[in-house]
C-alpha positions in Angstrom: 107.0 77.8 87.4 109.3 80.5 88.7 107.4 83.4 90.3 109.1 86.7 90.9 107.7 88.9 93.7 108.3 92.5 94.6 106.4 95.0 96.8 106.7 98.2 98.8 106.0 98.4 102.5 102.3 98.3 102.0 102.5 94.8 100.4 105.1 93.3 102.6 102.7 91.1 104.6 101.1 89.9 101.3 104.5 89.1 99.9 105.6 87.1 102.9 102.4 85.1 102.9 102.7 84.5 99.1 106.2 83.0 99.4 104.8 80.2 101.5 101.6 79.8 99.5 103.3 79.7 96.1 106.1 77.4 97.4 103.5 75.0 98.8 101.8 75.0 95.4 105.1 73.8 93.8 106.4 77.1 92.4 110.0 78.4 92.8 109.6 81.9 94.4 112.2 84.7 94.0 111.5 87.6 96.3 113.0 90.8 95.0 112.3 92.8 98.2 112.0 94.5 100.4 113.1 92.2 103.2 112.0 94.5 106.0 109.4 97.1 106.7 110.4 100.7 105.9 107.5 103.1 105.4 109.8 105.3 103.3 111.0 102.6 100.9 111.0 103.2 97.2 109.2 100.5 95.2 110.5 101.2 91.6 113.8 99.2 92.0 112.1 96.2 93.6 109.4 96.1 90.9 111.8 96.8 88.0 114.1 94.0 89.2 111.2 91.6 89.4 109.9 92.4 86.0 113.4 92.3 84.5 113.9 88.9 86.0 110.7 87.6 84.5 111.7 89.0 81.0 115.2 87.5 81.3 113.8 84.1 82.5 111.3 84.0 79.7 114.0 84.9 77.1 116.1 82.0 78.5 113.1 79.6 78.1 112.3 79.5 81.8 108.5 79.4 82.6 108.2 82.5 84.8 105.7 85.2 85.8 105.8 88.1 88.2 103.6 89.6 90.9 104.2 93.1 92.3 102.3 94.8 95.2 101.8 98.2 96.6 99.2 100.2 98.3 97.2 100.7 95.1 99.3 98.7 92.7 99.4 101.6 90.3 102.9 102.7 90.8 104.2 99.2 90.9 102.5 98.4 87.6 104.0 101.5 86.0 107.5 100.6 87.3 107.2 97.0 86.0 106.1 98.3 82.6 109.3 100.3 82.2 111.1 97.0 81.5 111.2 96.2 77.8 109.2 93.0 77.3 107.2 93.3 80.5 103.5 93.3 80.2 102.2 94.2 83.6 98.4 94.4 84.3 96.7 96.0 87.2 94.4 93.3 88.6 91.4 93.9 90.8 89.2 90.9 90.3 89.3 87.3 89.0 88.1 88.1 85.5 90.8 90.7 85.0 93.4 88.3 86.4 92.3 85.7 83.8 92.0 88.2 80.9 95.4 89.6 81.7 96.9 86.2 80.7 94.2 85.0 78.2 94.1 88.1 76.0 97.2 90.1 76.9 99.7 87.4 77.8 100.7 89.5 80.7 103.8 88.3 82.4 103.5 90.4 85.5 100.4 91.5 87.6 100.1 94.3 90.0 97.7 94.2 93.0 96.8 96.9 95.5 97.6 95.5 98.9 95.4 98.1 100.6 92.5 97.3 98.2 92.1 93.5 98.8 92.3 90.9 101.5 95.1 88.3 101.3 92.5 85.7 100.3 91.3 87.9 97.4 94.8 88.7 96.2 95.8 85.0 96.4 92.8 84.0 94.3 93.8 86.6 91.7 97.3 85.3 91.6 96.3 81.6 91.4 93.9 82.4 88.5 96.6 84.5 86.7 99.1 81.6 87.0 96.6 79.0 85.9 95.2 80.8 82.9 97.0 80.2 79.6 97.4 82.7 76.8 94.9 81.8 74.0 97.4 82.5 71.3 94.6 83.9 69.1 96.0 85.9 66.2 94.2 89.1 67.1 95.7 89.0 70.6 99.2 88.0 69.4 99.1 90.7 66.7 98.3 93.4 69.3 101.1 92.2 71.6 103.5 92.3 68.7 102.4 95.9 68.0 103.0 96.9 71.6 106.4 95.4 71.6 107.3 97.0 68.2 106.3 100.4 69.6 108.1 99.8 72.8 111.4 99.0 71.0 111.2 101.2 67.9 108.6 104.0 68.8 106.6 103.1 65.7 104.1 100.5 64.6 104.5 99.3 60.9 101.3 99.9 59.0 99.7 101.9 61.8 99.5 105.6 62.3 100.9 106.8 65.6 100.3 110.6 65.9 103.6 112.2 66.8 101.8 115.4 67.6 100.2 113.7 70.6 103.5 112.7 72.0 105.8 115.1 73.9 109.3 114.6 72.4 110.9 115.2 75.8 109.2 112.0 77.1 110.8 110.0 74.3 114.2 111.6 74.7 114.9 112.8 78.2 118.0 114.7 77.0 115.6 117.0 75.1 114.0 118.2 78.2 117.3 119.4 79.5 117.8 121.7 76.5 
């Protein structure tokens, strides 16, 4: 399997360790950066590039997943989820790592490097990679609904309350008016 990695400065040591661990386990690893420590680096481009590579690989029929790291993992998950087709889950224990794949068919996970030891994070990643998506209709249906909303801003047959959504968030040009 191809595994795409990305991080910020807080996860750089994890990322370096994982390249070796995942390669030894037989995976092809693509590291989207950073390549050196910079305490002022900006993680969005690294994480977006990794998530986009996962989505592109999967669309091309390549078996691929992604792992992104940061101090908390929150911003990295948000960045990865900006990619259409990415389903990034914030993982903090083994059950969540497995459920991310089993129920949500997540294709990227995010882990807080300051929240876990390398051993813990590695166990989450190994569990995530090993766990298959169940394919159960209820889970597949929900994933289809999320993708439909992501690409059309509506869900057929479901009410999405437009009053609860700030139009400027959906159309950044509106916020400039």
